[in-house]
C-alpha positions in Angstrom: 0.1 -0.1 0.2 1.6 3.3 -1.1 2.8 5.3 1.9 0.5 8.2 3.0 1.4 12.4 2.4 0.7 12.6 6.8 3.9 11.0 7.4 6.4 12.6 5.1 8.8 14.3 7.1 9.9 16.5 4.7 6.3 18.0 4.0 6.2 18.4 7.5 9.0 20.6 8.1 8.1 22.6 4.7 5.1 23.7 6.1 6.6 24.8 9.2 9.0 26.8 7.4 6.2 28.4 5.4 4.0 29.2 8.7 6.8 30.6 10.5 7.8 33.2 7.7 4.0 34.2 8.5 3.9 35.3 11.6 3.0 31.5 13.3 6.4 31.2 14.7 4.8 29.4 18.1 2.5 27.3 16.4 3.0 23.2 16.4 2.1 21.3 13.7 0.0 18.1 14.5 -0.8 17.1 10.8 -0.1 17.9 7.2 -1.4 16.2 4.3 -1.9 16.9 0.6 -5.0 17.8 -0.8 -7.3 18.6 -4.0 -9.4 21.6 -3.7 -12.2 22.3 -6.1 -15.9 23.4 -6.1 -17.2 19.7 -6.8 -16.0 16.3 -6.7 -12.4 15.5 -7.9 -13.1 13.3 -10.7 -15.4 15.8 -12.2 -12.5 18.6 -11.4 -10.1 17.7 -14.4 -7.8 20.9 -14.8 -9.6 23.0 -12.3 -8.4 21.0 -9.2 -5.7 22.5 -7.2 -3.3 21.1 -5.3 -3.2 22.1 -1.9 -1.7 21.1 1.6 -3.7 21.2 5.3 -1.8 21.8 8.0 -3.5 21.3 11.6 -1.3 23.7 14.0 -1.5 24.7 17.7 -0.1 27.1 19.4 -0.2 27.5 23.4 -0.4 31.0 25.4 2.0 30.8 28.1 0.1 33.5 29.8 -3.6 32.5 29.8 -2.4 28.8 29.6 -4.9 27.9 26.8 -4.2 26.2 23.4 -5.6 27.6 20.3 -6.0 25.3 17.1 -5.6 26.4 13.6 -6.2 25.3 10.1 -3.9 26.5 7.6 -4.5 26.1 3.6 -1.1 26.0 2.3 -0.6 26.4 -1.6 2.5 26.0 -3.9 4.0 29.0 -5.2 5.9 29.8 -8.4 9.0 28.1 -6.7 7.1 25.1 -6.4 7.7 25.7 -2.4 4.7 26.1 0.6 3.3 29.2 0.9 0.3 30.4 3.3 -3.2 31.1 1.6 -6.1 31.0 4.1 -6.4 30.5 7.9 -9.5 29.0 9.9 -9.4 29.3 13.5 -10.6 25.4 14.8 -13.3 27.2 17.4 -15.3 28.8 14.7 -15.7 25.2 13.1 -19.4 24.5 12.9 -19.9 21.2 10.6 -17.8 18.8 8.7 -19.8 17.6 5.7 -18.8 14.4 3.2 -20.5 15.3 -0.1 -22.8 12.3 -1.2 -22.3 13.1 -4.8 -19.2 11.6 -4.6 -19.1 7.8 -4.2 -15.3 7.1 -3.7 -16.4 9.2 -0.4 -12.7 11.7 0.1 -14.3 14.6 -0.8 -15.8 16.5 1.9 -16.4 20.5 2.9 -16.0 22.7 6.2 -18.5 24.9 7.9 -17.2 27.8 9.5 -19.8 30.7 11.3 -17.6 33.8 10.9 -17.6 33.3 6.7 -18.2 36.7 5.1 -20.6 35.4 2.7 -22.5 32.4 4.1 -24.3 32.1 0.3 -21.0 31.5 -1.6 -20.4 27.5 -1.8 -17.3 26.6 1.1 -14.3 25.0 -1.3 -14.6 21.1 -1.3 -11.2 19.2 -0.1 -10.7 15.9 -2.2 -8.3 12.9 -0.3 -6.4 10.6 -2.0 -8.0 8.1 -0.2 -10.5 7.2 2.5 -7.4 6.2 5.3 -6.2 9.7 4.9 -9.9 11.4 5.5 -10.5 9.9 8.5 -6.9 10.5 9.2 -7.3 14.1 9.1 -11.4 14.2 10.1 -10.0 11.9 13.3 -7.2 14.1 14.3 -9.5 17.2 13.7 -12.1 16.0 15.9 -10.0 14.5 18.4 -8.5 18.6 18.7 -12.1 19.7 19.0 -12.6 18.0 21.8 -10.0 18.2 23.7 -9.0 22.1 23.3 -12.6 23.5 23.0 -14.9 20.5 24.5 -17.6 20.1 21.8 -17.7 18.7 18.8 -19.4 20.1 15.4 -22.0 18.8 13.1 -20.8 15.7 11.2 -22.8 14.8 8.0 -22.3 12.1 5.5 -20.4 9.7 7.7 -20.9 7.8 10.5 -19.0 8.3 13.9 -19.2 4.7 14.7 -17.6 3.6 12.1 -15.1 6.2 12.0 -14.6 5.1 16.1 -14.2 1.4 14.7 -11.7 2.7 12.0 -9.6 4.5 14.6 -9.4 1.6 16.9 -8.8 -0.7 14.0 -5.1 1.8 12.9 -4.0 2.8 16.1 -0.6 1.9 16.6 0.1 -1.0 19.0 3.7 0.4 19.6 5.3 3.9 19.5 8.1 4.8 20.2 9.0 8.0 19.4 11.7 10.5 20.8 10.6 14.3 19.1 13.2 16.7 19.1 12.7 20.5 18.6 15.3 22.2 16.9 15.9 25.7 15.5 16.6 26.4 11.6 16.7 29.2 9.7 14.7 29.7 6.4 16.2 31.2 3.3 14.9 34.6 4.5 16.6 34.2 7.9 13.4 33.7 9.8 13.7 31.4 12.8 11.8 27.7 12.3 10.7 25.6 14.8 10.9 22.1 13.4 9.9 18.7 15.4 12.1 15.6 13.8 11.1 12.3 15.0 14.0 9.4 15.6 14.2 6.2 15.8 10.5 5.4 15.2 9.8 2.1 15.7 6.0 1.3 14.9 4.0 -1.6 14.4 0.4 -1.4 13.1 -2.2 -2.5 11.2 -2.6 1.2 9.6 1.1 1.3 8.3 0.3 -2.5 6.7 -2.3 -0.7 4.9 -0.1 2.2 3.6 2.5 0.0 2.5 1.8 -1.8 -0.9 1.8 -5.0 -2.3 4.7 -4.9 -4.1 6.7 -4.0 -0.2 5.0 -6.7 1.3 7.1 -9.4 -1.0 10.2 -7.3 -0.7 9.8 -7.2 2.8 9.6 -11.0 2.9 12.1 -11.5 1.0 14.4 -9.6 3.0 13.1 -11.6 6.4 13.8 -15.4 4.7 17.1 -14.1 3.4 18.2 -13.6 7.0 16.7 -16.4 8.6 18.6 -17.9 6.0 21.3 -16.5 6.6 21.8 -17.7 10.7 21.3 -21.3 9.3 23.3 -21.6 6.2 26.7 -22.8 6.6 27.6 -22.6 2.9 27.1 -23.7 -0.7 26.5 -27.4 -0.4 26.1 -28.1 3.6 22.6 -29.3 2.8 22.6 -32.6 4.4 24.6 -31.4 7.2 22.0 -29.4 7.9 19.0 -32.1 7.7 21.1 -34.3 9.9 21.8 -31.0 12.4 17.7 -30.1 12.3 17.1 -34.3 13.3 19.3 -34.4 16.0 18.1 -30.5 17.6 14.2 -32.6 17.1 15.2 -35.7 19.5 16.9 -32.9 21.8 13.7 -31.3 22.3 11.2 -34.0 22.8 13.9 -35.6 25.0 13.4 -32.7 27.1 10.1 -32.6 27.1 10.0 -36.5 28.3 12.0 -35.5 31.1 10.6 -32.0 32.4 6.9 -34.4 32.2 8.0 -37.0 34.7 10.1 -34.4 37.2 6.4 -33.1 37.2 4.5 -36.2 38.5 5.1 -35.7 42.8 3.7 -32.2 41.9 0.7 -33.0 40.5 -0.2 -35.5 42.9 0.2 -33.3 45.5 -2.1 -30.8 44.1 -5.0 -33.8 43.2 -4.7 -34.5 47.1 -5.3 -30.6 47.6 -7.8 -30.7 45.5 -9.5 -34.1 46.9 -9.6 -32.0 50.4 -11.0 -29.0 49.9 -14.1 -30.8 47.9 -15.0 -31.9 51.5 -15.8 -28.1 52.9 -17.6 -26.7 49.6 -21.1 -28.3 51.2 -20.5 -27.2 54.7 -19.7 -24.0 53.0 -22.5 -23.8 51.3 -24.8 -24.1 54.3 -23.3 -21.3 55.9 -23.8 -19.2 52.7 -27.3 -19.4 52.9 -27.5 -19.1 56.6 -25.9 -15.6 55.8 -27.9 -14.7 53.3 -31.3 -15.3 55.0 -30.1 -13.2 58.0 -29.0 -10.4 55.5 -31.9 -10.3 53.7 -34.1 -9.6 56.7 -31.2 -7.0 57.9 -32.1 -5.3 54.6 -35.8 -5.2 55.3 -34.9 -4.0 58.8 -33.4 -1.5 57.3 -35.7 -0.3 54.5 -38.8 -0.2 57.0 -36.3 1.9 59.0 -35.3 4.4 56.2 -39.2 4.5 55.4 -40.3 5.3 58.5 -37.3 8.1 58.7 -38.2 9.4 55.6 -42.0 9.6 56.6 -40.9 11.4 59.9 -38.5 13.8 58.1 -41.5 14.9 55.4 -43.8 15.3 58.0 -41.5 18.0 60.5 -40.5 19.7 57.3 -44.9 20.3 56.5 -44.7 21.1 59.7 -42.5 23.4 60.0 -43.9 24.3 55.9 -47.1 25.2 58.3 -46.2 27.1 61.0 -44.0 29.9 58.4 -47.7 30.3 56.2 -49.5 30.6 59.4 -47.1 33.6 60.3 -47.3 35.0 57.1 -51.0 35.0 57.5 -51.5 36.1 61.4 -49.4 38.8 60.1 -51.5 39.9 57.2 -54.7 39.5 59.4 -52.9 41.7 62.6 -54.0 45.0 62.2 -51.4 47.3 64.0 -53.2 49.9 66.6 -51.5 52.7 65.7 -52.9 52.3 62.2 -56.7 51.8 63.5 -56.7 54.5 65.8 -55.4 56.8 62.7 -57.9 55.8 60.8 -61.0 55.5 63.5 -59.9 59.1 65.5 -58.2 62.5 65.4 -58.2 65.5 63.3 -57.1 65.7 59.8 -54.5 68.2 60.4 -52.0 68.8 57.7 -48.9 67.3 60.1 -51.1 64.4 60.7 -51.2 63.5 56.7 -48.3 61.6 56.6 -49.6 59.4 58.9 -52.8 59.3 57.6 -51.2 58.6 54.0 -49.1 55.6 55.8 -52.5 54.4 57.4 -54.3 54.4 54.2 -51.4 52.7 51.8 -51.5 49.9 54.6 -55.3 49.5 54.8 -55.3 49.4 50.8 -52.9 46.6 50.7 -54.2 44.9 53.6 -57.2 44.5 51.7 -55.4 43.5 48.2 -54.2 40.6 50.2 -57.0 39.4 51.9 -59.1 39.7 48.2 -60.0 35.6 47.2 -58.2 36.6 44.3 -55.2 36.9 45.7 -55.4 34.1 48.1 -55.4 30.4 48.3 -58.9 28.8 47.8 -58.2 27.4 50.9 -57.5 30.0 52.5 -60.7 32.7 51.5 -63.0 30.5 53.0 -61.0 29.7 56.3 -63.1 31.6 59.0 -60.5 34.1 61.1 -60.1 35.6 57.1 -63.4 36.1 56.9 -63.7 37.8 59.8 -60.7 39.9 59.3 -61.9 40.7 56.1 -65.5 42.4 57.2 -63.1 44.0 60.0 -61.1 45.5 57.3 -64.6 46.8 55.5 -65.7 48.2 58.6 -62.5 50.1 59.1 -62.5 51.2 55.4 -66.2 52.7 56.2 -65.5 54.2 58.7 -62.2 56.1 57.4 -64.5 56.7 54.2 -66.8 58.7 55.7 -64.5 60.5 58.3 -62.4 62.2 55.5 -65.4 63.3 53.2 -67.1 64.7 55.7 -64.1 66.8 56.5 -63.4 67.5 53.0 -66.5 68.7 52.0 -66.6 71.2 54.9 -62.8 72.1 53.7 -63.7 72.8 50.7 -66.7 74.9 51.8 -64.5 76.8 54.1 -62.1 77.8 51.6 -64.4 79.1 49.3 -66.2 81.4 52.1 -63.3 82.8 53.4 -62.0 84.0 49.7 -65.8 84.9 49.0 -65.8 87.1 52.3 -62.5 88.5 51.8 -62.9 92.0 51.1 -59.1 93.0 49.6 -59.0 90.2 47.4 -61.8 91.7 45.3 -61.0 95.3 45.7 -57.5 94.2 43.6 -59.8 94.5 40.5 -60.5 97.8 41.1 -58.5 99.9 38.6 -56.3 96.7 38.2 -57.4 94.0 35.7 -55.3 91.3 37.1 -55.6 87.9 36.7 -57.5 86.3 39.9 -54.9 84.3 42.4 -55.5 80.9 43.3 -52.1 79.7 44.2 -52.8 79.8 47.9 -56.0 77.6 47.4 -54.3 75.2 45.3 -51.4 75.1 47.6 -54.1 74.3 50.6 -55.8 71.9 48.5 -52.9 69.6 47.2 -52.4 69.2 50.9 -54.8 66.2 50.7 -54.0 65.0 47.2 -53.1 61.7 48.5 -55.8 61.4 50.8 -57.8 61.8 47.5 -55.9 58.8 45.7 -56.6 56.5 48.4 -60.2 57.4 49.1 -60.3 56.3 45.1 -58.0 53.4 45.5 -60.2 52.2 48.7 -64.1 53.4 47.4 -64.5 55.2 44.1 -67.6 56.2 44.5 -67.0 58.3 47.5 -65.3 60.8 45.5 -68.4 61.4 44.0 -69.9 63.9 46.9 -66.5 65.4 47.2 -66.7 66.5 43.2 -69.8 67.7 43.3 -69.1 69.7 46.9 -65.5 71.3 45.4 -67.4 72.4 41.9 -70.3 73.8 44.1 -68.0 76.0 46.5 -65.9 76.8 43.7 -68.4 77.7 41.4 -69.5 80.5 43.5 -66.2 81.8 44.1 -65.5 81.8 39.9 -68.7 83.6 39.1 -67.9 86.4 41.8 -64.7 87.0 40.4 -65.8 87.1 36.6 -69.0 89.5 37.4 -66.3 91.6 39.0 -63.8 92.0 36.7 -66.4 92.3 33.9 -68.1 95.2 35.7 -64.9 96.6 36.1 -64.0 96.1 32.7 -67.0 97.7 31.4 -67.0 100.5 33.6 -63.2 101.4 32.9 -63.4 101.4 29.0 -64.1 104.9 27.3 -66.1 104.7 24.6 -67.4 107.1 21.9 -70.7 109.2 23.6 -72.3 108.5 19.2 -71.0 106.1 18.1 -71.2 105.6 14.1 -74.0 104.2 12.1 -73.7 101.6 9.5 -73.7 103.6 7.3 -71.1 106.2 8.6 -67.3 105.6 8.0 -65.2 105.0 10.6 -62.9 108.0 12.3 -60.9 108.6 15.1 -63.5 110.0 17.0 -65.9 107.4 16.8 -63.2 104.6 17.0 -65.0 101.4 19.0 -61.4 99.5 19.0 -61.5 99.8 22.7 -64.7 97.3 23.3 -63.0 94.7 20.9 -59.7 94.7 23.4 -62.3 94.8 26.4 -63.7 91.5 24.8 -59.9 90.2 23.9 -59.0 91.3 27.4 -61.5 89.1 29.5 -61.0 85.8 27.1 -56.6 86.6 27.6 -57.3 86.3 31.3 -60.6 84.0 32.2 -60.1 81.3 29.6 -56.2 80.3 30.8 -58.2 80.3 34.3 -60.7 78.4 33.5 -58.9 75.9 31.5 -56.2 75.7 34.6 -58.8 74.9 37.2 -60.8 72.4 34.8 -57.3 70.7 34.4 -56.5 71.4 38.3 -59.9 69.8 39.5 -59.3 67.0 36.8 -55.9 66.1 38.2 -56.8 66.5 42.2 -60.3 64.5 41.6 -58.3 61.5 40.6 -60.0 61.3 36.9 -57.9 58.8 35.0 -56.2 59.6 31.9 -55.6 63.7 31.3 -52.1 64.2 30.3 -51.0 67.5 31.9 -47.3 67.0 33.2 -47.1 70.3 35.4 -50.2 69.3 37.2 -48.9 66.0 38.2 -45.4 67.7 39.7 -47.2 70.1 41.7 -49.8 67.4 42.9 -47.2 64.5 43.6 -49.8 61.8 43.0 -48.8 58.5 42.5 -50.6 55.1 41.8 -51.1 53.2 45.0 -50.3 50.3 43.7 -47.1 51.6 42.0 -48.0 52.4 38.6 -46.9 55.0 36.8 -48.4 54.3 33.6 -51.7 56.5 33.0 -54.6 54.6 31.2 -56.2 56.3 28.8 -59.4 58.5 29.1 -62.7 55.9 29.0 -65.8 57.4 27.4 -67.7 57.1 30.9 -64.8 58.8 32.6 -64.7 61.5 30.3 -68.8 61.6 30.9 -68.1 62.0 34.4 -65.6 64.6 34.0 -67.9 67.1 31.8 -70.4 66.9 34.0 -68.5 67.8 37.0 -66.8 70.6 34.7 -70.7 71.8 34.0 -70.7 72.3 37.7 -67.5 73.6 38.5 -67.9 76.3 35.4 -71.7 76.9 34.8 -73.0 80.4 35.2 -70.0 82.2 34.2 -70.9 82.1 30.7 -73.5 85.2 31.4 -70.7 87.6 32.3 -68.9 87.2 28.8 -72.7 87.5 27.3 -72.9 91.0 29.3 -69.7 91.9 27.5 -71.1 91.0 24.2 -74.2 92.6 24.2 -72.3 95.7 25.8 -70.1 95.7 23.1 -72.7 95.0 20.6 -74.5 98.1 21.7 -71.4 100.4 21.4 -70.5 99.0 17.5 -72.2 95.5 16.0 -69.8 95.5 13.7 -66.9 94.5 16.0 -68.4 91.3 16.6 -66.8 90.4 14.2 -63.2 90.9 15.7 -64.8 89.1 18.9 -65.6 86.5 16.4 -62.2 86.0 15.2 -60.5 86.7 18.7 -63.0 83.7 20.4 -62.1 81.3 17.2 -58.4 81.5 17.9 -59.0 80.7 21.9 -61.6 77.7 20.9 -58.6 76.4 18.1 -56.1 75.8 20.9 -58.1 74.0 23.3 -58.4 70.1 24.1 -61.5 67.8 24.7 -60.8 66.5 28.3 -59.8 68.4 30.9 -60.9 71.7 29.0 -64.2 70.1 27.1 -66.5 72.6 29.3 -64.2 75.8 28.3 -64.1 75.0 24.8 -68.2 74.3 24.8 -68.5 77.4 26.5 -66.0 79.1 23.8 -68.5 77.5 21.3 -71.5 79.3 23.2 -69.7 82.5 22.8 -68.7 82.3 19.2 -72.9 81.3 18.5 -74.0 84.4 21.0 -71.6 86.5 18.8 -72.8 85.3 15.6 -76.4 85.4 16.2 -76.1 89.0 17.1 -74.0 89.9 14.2 -76.4 88.2 12.0 -79.2 90.5 14.0 -77.4 93.6 13.3 -77.6 92.4 9.4 -80.9 91.3 9.5 -81.6 94.9 11.1 -79.7 96.7 7.9 -81.6 94.3 6.0 -84.7 95.8 7.1 -83.4 99.5 6.8 -82.5 98.8 3.0 -85.9 97.4 2.3 -87.7 100.3 3.9 -86.8 102.5 0.8 -88.6 100.6 -1.5 -91.8 102.6 0.5 -90.2 106.0 0.8 -88.6 106.4 -2.6 -91.1 109.1 -5.2 -89.5 109.8 -8.5 -87.3 110.8 -10.1 -85.5 108.0 -8.0 -81.4 109.2 -8.7 -78.9 107.4 -6.9 -80.2 105.4 -3.5 -78.1 106.5 -0.3 -77.1 103.1 0.3 -75.7 102.0 -2.8 -73.0 104.3 -2.6 -72.8 104.1 0.9 -72.0 100.5 0.9 -68.2 100.8 1.2 -68.1 102.7 4.4 -70.2 99.8 5.8 -67.9 97.3 3.6 -64.8 99.0 4.6 -65.4 99.0 8.3 -66.4 95.5 8.1 -63.0 94.2 6.4 -61.2 96.7 9.3 -62.6 95.0 12.1 -61.8 91.1 10.4 -59.7 88.9 12.3 -58.9 85.6 12.1 -61.5 83.1 10.9 -64.2 85.6 10.6 -63.9 85.8 7.1 -66.8 83.1 6.2 -68.7 85.2 8.6 -67.9 88.4 6.3 -68.8 86.9 3.4 -71.9 85.5 4.4 -72.9 89.1 5.4 -72.2 90.6 2.0 -74.2 88.2 0.4 -77.3 88.6 2.5 -76.7 92.5 2.4 -76.2 92.8 -1.3 -78.8 90.5 -2.1 -81.3 92.7 -0.4 -79.7 95.8 -2.0 -80.4 94.5 -5.5 -83.3 92.9 -4.8 -84.8 96.2 -3.5 -83.8 98.0 -6.2 -85.1 95.8 -8.7 -88.3 96.6 -7.1 -88.0 100.1 -6.8 -86.6 100.5 -10.3 -90.4 97.9 -11.3 -92.2 101.0 -9.6 -91.6 103.4 -12.8 -91.8 101.3 -15.9 -90.2 104.5 -18.3 -87.1 104.9 -16.1 -86.7 101.5 -14.9 -83.2 101.0 -16.9 -82.3 104.6 -16.1 -82.6 103.2 -12.5 -80.5 100.2 -12.7 -77.8 102.0 -14.7 -77.4 104.7 -12.5 -77.5 102.6 -9.2 -75.1 99.9 -10.5 -72.7 102.7 -11.9 -72.7 104.3 -8.3 -72.3 101.0 -7.0 -69.3 100.1 -9.0 -68.2 103.5 -8.5 -68.0 103.2 -4.9 -66.7 100.0 -4.8 -63.9 99.6 -7.7 -61.1 99.9 -5.1 -62.1 97.6 -2.1 -63.4 94.8 -4.9 -59.5 94.7 -6.0 -58.8 94.2 -2.2 -61.4 91.6 -1.2 -62.4 88.6 -4.1 -65.6 88.2 -1.8 -66.6 91.9 -3.1 -65.3 91.2 -6.6 -67.9 89.2 -7.3 -71.1 91.2 -6.4 -68.7 93.9 -8.1 -68.6 92.1 -11.5 -72.8 90.9 -11.2 -73.3 94.4 -10.6 -71.4 94.9 -14.0 -73.3 92.6 -15.4 -76.7 94.3 -14.6 -75.7 97.6 -15.7 -74.5 96.5 -18.9 -78.0 94.8 -19.6 -79.4 97.6 -18.6 -77.5 99.9 -21.2 -78.2 97.3 -24.1 -82.0 97.5 -22.9 -81.7 101.2 -22.4 -79.9 101.8 -26.0 -82.2 99.7 -28.0 -85.1 101.7 -27.1 -83.9 104.5 -27.7 -82.6 103.3 -31.0 -86.2 101.9 -32.2 -88.0 105.1 -31.5 -85.8 107.2 -34.1 -85.7 104.3 -36.0 -88.4 102.1 -35.8 -89.4 101.4 -39.6 -86.1 100.4 -40.9 -85.5 97.8 -38.1 -89.5 96.5 -38.5 -88.4 95.7 -42.3 -85.4 93.9 -41.3 -87.5 92.0 -38.5 -90.0 91.1 -41.2 -87.0 89.8 -43.6 -86.1 88.2 -40.6 -89.4 86.0 -39.4 -90.0 85.2 -43.1 -87.1 83.3 -43.8 -86.7 81.7 -40.4 -90.0 81.1 -39.0 -91.5 80.4 -42.2 -88.5 79.1 -44.3 -88.7 81.5 -47.5 -86.0 81.2 -49.6 -83.8 84.8 -50.9 -85.5 84.9 -54.1 -89.1 85.1 -52.8 -89.2 87.1 -50.0 -88.8 90.3 -52.6 -92.3 89.3 -53.9 -93.8 89.4 -50.4 -96.5 92.3 -49.2 -94.5 94.8 -47.8 -91.4 93.7 -48.8 -90.8 94.5 -52.3 -87.6 96.9 -53.6 -90.0 99.7 -53.5 -91.2 98.9 -49.7 -87.3 99.2 -49.5 -86.5 102.0 -50.7 -89.1 103.8 -48.9 -88.1 102.6 -45.6 -83.9 103.9 -46.5 -85.5 107.0 -47.9 -87.3 107.7 -44.5 -85.3 106.4 -42.2 -81.6 107.8 -43.0 -82.7 111.4 -44.2 -82.0 113.6 -42.0 -79.9 111.3 -39.8 -78.6 113.8 -38.1 -81.7 115.0 -36.6 -82.8 111.7 -35.6 -79.3 110.8 -33.7 -79.9 114.5 -31.9 -83.2 113.5 -31.1 -81.8 110.6 -29.3 -78.6 112.3 -27.4 -82.0 114.9 -26.2 -83.9 111.6 -25.3 -80.6 110.0 -23.0 -79.6 113.7 -21.6 -83.1 114.1 -20.2 -83.5 110.6 -19.0 -80.1 110.5 -17.2 -79.8 112.8 -13.7 -76.3 111.9 -13.3 -74.3 113.4 -16.2 -71.1 111.4 -15.8 -72.8 108.4 -17.2 -73.7 110.3 -20.4 -70.4 110.0 -22.9 -70.6 106.2 -22.2 -74.2 105.6 -22.5 -74.0 107.9 -26.1 -70.9 105.6 -27.2 -72.9 102.4 -26.8 -75.7 103.8 -28.7 -73.8 104.3 -31.2 -72.0 100.9 -31.5 -75.5 99.7 -31.2 -76.9 101.4 -34.2 -74.0 100.3 -36.7 -74.5 96.8 -35.1 -78.0 97.4 -36.5 -77.3 98.8 -39.2 -74.4 96.6 -40.9 -76.6 93.2 -40.2 -79.1 95.4 -42.1 -77.4 96.0 -45.2 -75.9 92.3 -45.4 -79.3 91.4 -45.2 -80.7 93.7 -48.1 -76.9 92.8 -50.4 -78.3 89.2 -49.8 -82.0 89.0 -50.8 -82.2 93.0 -53.1 -78.9 92.8 -54.7 -77.3 96.0 -56.5 -80.5 97.7 -54.5 -78.8 101.3 -53.8 -77.7 101.8 -50.0 -75.6 103.2 -48.2 -72.6 101.6 -47.0 -71.4 100.7 -43.6 -68.1 102.4 -43.8 -69.5 105.5 -44.8 -72.6 105.2 -42.2 -69.9 105.2 -39.2 -68.0 108.3 -40.2 -71.1 110.1 -40.8 -71.8 109.0 -36.9 -68.8 109.6 -36.1 -68.9 113.3 -37.2 -72.0 114.1 -34.8 
C-alpha cells in the first residue's frame, strides 16, 4: 500500500517553514497532508482542481495557559515551495460534511460560522483515499474535543464507523523521540521543526499504507535473514538436515524429562483438591444462612429508612405550615396605631403623613385578603372572613370621616375667599388675573388622601367632586362678575357711536370694546382651563395629560404603577358633568360683555368672532371640554348678535322701497355700502372671513332686490334707475373689490346688470327713431327663419318689395343727423347723472352701427344691387355727429 503524505517529514518541515515565515513561529504542526481543492468532486474537477496542503496546528499561550488550534491552507508558489493561502480558527468550525455526490467518499467540506458571505459555496477538499480522509477528520475531532470540549456537526459519515476505524488503525507500539531544533529558512527567520528519531511502529495502519510490492520485498528480506543464520555454506544441505533431526530428538527428550520431573507436584495438587471438596458443602450451608440473615437485615433497614423519610416529610410539612400560619397571622393582624389613626383624630396637615401611611396599609391589607389573591383554602377560613369584615368596617369609617372633613374643608376655603374684601378690591383699577395659588396649595395637601379614597371607595369621590364644584363655582362667578363690571366701567367709549352707513374716524373709534372682550378672554379662558385641569387631576380623573399638575400634586398610583391609562368614555362623561357644575353660570358675564360691545358697535362682533375662534382652536376635549363648550356658546352668541345687526340693516334697505318718490336717482345705500364694507374689512381677524362673506351676500342681495323693486315702480325709468345705481355701486366699490375677492364677485354682478340695462336703454332709444328700418329687418328675418322663405321669394312678399325697401331707406336715413340729435336729447333728459352720458352715447352709436351692418348685409343678399349707404360711410357720418 502507498505511503500516506501525513507521514512525509519533508512535507511537514516545508509546512513549518512556510507557517513560521507568515508569523506562526510558536505553532506546532499536528498533521500535514496533501489535498485537492475544488468546487465539486475530484473526478469532475479536471484541470480546475488545485493542489493544496492542509496543516492542523496548535499554539499554546503561556500567559492565559490556553491552547488554540488552527487549520492552515498552503498552496504551491511559482518556485515549487509552499506559502500560506488561508487560515481558519478551529473554534469557528461548525460542520464537517462528506459530499454524497462523490461515490468514493473522499470529498468533504468544512463549515465555519464567521465567513463573511454564507451564500457562496465553501471549497471542497478531496483526499487520496478513505484512510487519508479518516485520518484528517479524526485528528480534527480529537482537537475539538480536547481543546474546545465540543464537537462540530458531522454529516455523511457514521461516527461509530470512524471510531472503529481509529481503533483498528491505532499503533500498537509507538516509540517516538521528538526533538525540536531551531533552523533558519531562506529569509533568515528562525523556524521550529519537529523531528522524529528511532520510530518503531507496528500497526495495522502502516500495513495498510504499504503496497503489495513492498510487502513481497519485506518477506524476501526476512527469509534471507533467517536463512543466513543456518546456512553454513554452499553444498551443506545434508549436514543441515542431519543437524535439524538431532535437535528435534533433543527437544522431544527434554519434554519427556520435564513431564517425569513434574509428576510429584501433580500428585500434591490432586490431594489438595480432594481435601478442598470436603468443605464445599459446609461452606454452602453457611452461605445460605448468612444470606437469610442479610435479607432480614435489608428488610429492617428499608423499614427504618421508610419511617425516617415519613418523619422527615412530616417535620418539613409542620415547619412549612407554621411559617405559613405566621405569615397569615401577620396579614390578619391590625396594627393598633393604624386603627387609631383611621377611626379617630383630626385631619390636620401635620398628621397627613400618618393618614397616608395608614391608608397604604389598609389598601395593601384589603388587596392581600381578596379571594383572587389568596389560595382558595385560605379564602374560606373563618378567621380570614372575619378579618376581612373588620377591615371593610374600618374602611367605611375612614371613608365617611374623610369625606365629611373634605366637604367642609372645600366650603370653608371658598367662603373665606368670598368674604375677603381685600381679595376683590384688586380688580378695581387693576385688571389682573385672579390668584388661586394659595387655594391650590391648601388643596394639594390632601391630594394623596384623595388618591387613597379613590382606591378604597371610588363612589366616595362623587360627593367630594360635587362639593368642590359648588364651592369653587361661587368663587369663579363672583370673580368673573367683578372683572366684567370693572372692565366695562374702565373702558371709554364714544358718546355717539357711528351708524352703519357712516365711515370710521378717530373720534368714533370703537376698537376699545374689542380689546375689552380680548382682555376678558385672555384673563379668564386660561384661568378656566387651569382650574379644569387642576380639578381633573386633583379629583383623580384618569387619562388626563398634564405634566405640570402631576408634578405639583405629587400624585402617585397606590399600586406603584406610573403608567396612566387612557381616559374612557364614561370617565370623560363624568368629567364633563363635573366641569359643568364647576363652571356653569360664568358664561353670563361673557354674554354681558358681548351685548355691551354690540350696543356700542355691532361691527365689533367680527373681531370678537375671530378672537373666539383663535381660543377655540387651541382647546382640547378632555380636561378643558367645558371651556371649549363655553367658547362655542360665545361664538354662537356673537354670530346671533351679528346676524341680528345684518337683518336690521337689510330691513332698513327694504324700507327705502316704500319711501322713494320719483325722480328716483341714485339710492343712498348704493354709495354708502362701501363705508360699511370698509369697516367690516377693518374688523376682520383670524377666521371671521366666512362670517363677513355671508353678511356681504345677504346685504348685497337685499340691496339689489330692493333696487329691482324700486325700478319696477316706474316702467319708463326702469333701466335708467338700474344704470345709475349699478354705476354708483361700482364706482364706490372699485378699490375695495380689487382687494377683497368676495366683494369682487358682487362687483362683477353689478357690472353685468349695468351692461344689460344699458343695452336695453340703447335699443329702446334706437327703436324710437329708426322703428321702420328695424321693423323691416325683423319682418324679413321672420319670413326666412320661421316661414322658411328663400331669398328669391322675399322681394315678392307684400310690404317687402324693392320699392318698399327704397321708401324705408328714404324715410329712415334722410336727416339722420336730426334723428341722432333727438336720441341724444332723450338720453340727456332721462339721465340724472351726467357722468354716465358719454359712455352710454358711445354704446348707442355702437348698437346702431351693429344693427345697420346687419341690415345692409340682408339687403345685399336678398335685394342684390339695390342702392344703400355703405357701413363704412355710415360709420364716418355717425362719428362726425
